[in-house]
N, C-alpha and C positions, 0 to 999 in steps of 0.2 A: 865559787861562791855563789850561793842561792840568795836573789833578789827578795824571795818570800821569807827566808830564813833570817835575813837582814830585818826586816820590818818586824818580824815578830821580836827580835832581841832589842831594838830601838824602842817597840811600844813597851816591854816589861821594865826597861830602865826609866822610860818617861812616867809609867804609872808607879813607880816606886815612891816610897814616903821620904820625905825630905827634899830640900831645894840646894842642889849644888852644880858643879859645872857639868858634871856628868848627865845629869838630867837636862840641862840646857842643851847640851850637845845633842842628845838623844831626841827631843822635842824637834830641833832644828833638823836633824837627818831625816827623821821620820816625815817631817814636813815636805823634803826635798822629795821623797818617794811618792808621796801622794801628788804633789805637783808634777811630777815625770812620768807617774804612772808606772814605776818601778816596783815590782812585787806585789802591787795592790793597786785596785782601779783607779784611774786618775780622779781626782777630788779638789779642785782648787777652794772648795769653801772650806774642807777639813785642814788643807794646807794652811789655810790663812789664818785658821783658827789656833793650830799649834805654834805658829810663827808669831802670833800675838801673845800667846801665853809665855814664850819663850823671851820674847822682848821686853813685855812689860813686867811680869812677874820675876824674872831672874835678871833683869837688865841687861840681856843679851845684847852686846855691842857689834856683833860681825855685820858689817856693811851689808853682805851678800844676804843676810837674813832679811833686812829691810828693804832689799831691792826685790827678793823673790817675793816678799809681803804683799809690794807693790803690783808686781806681776799677777799674782792670784787675784787681788782684788780687781783688777781690769777685767778680768774674765768671769767675774762672777755677774 
């Protein structure tokens, strides 16, 4: 499996029209890639932005998403 391909696929779903669980999951997973620097350059600011979108817009309730957001914000 390619991290770069995964990032590409997450981005396609995250940018799709509509709001559903698939979009929320894609936003979260793409944010994880940015936070870890897997398949894309590490970028805490972009990770935090994606996480905020997933949490606020989609009411994404994964505790790990909120913890990762706090982690990213601490590094900005």
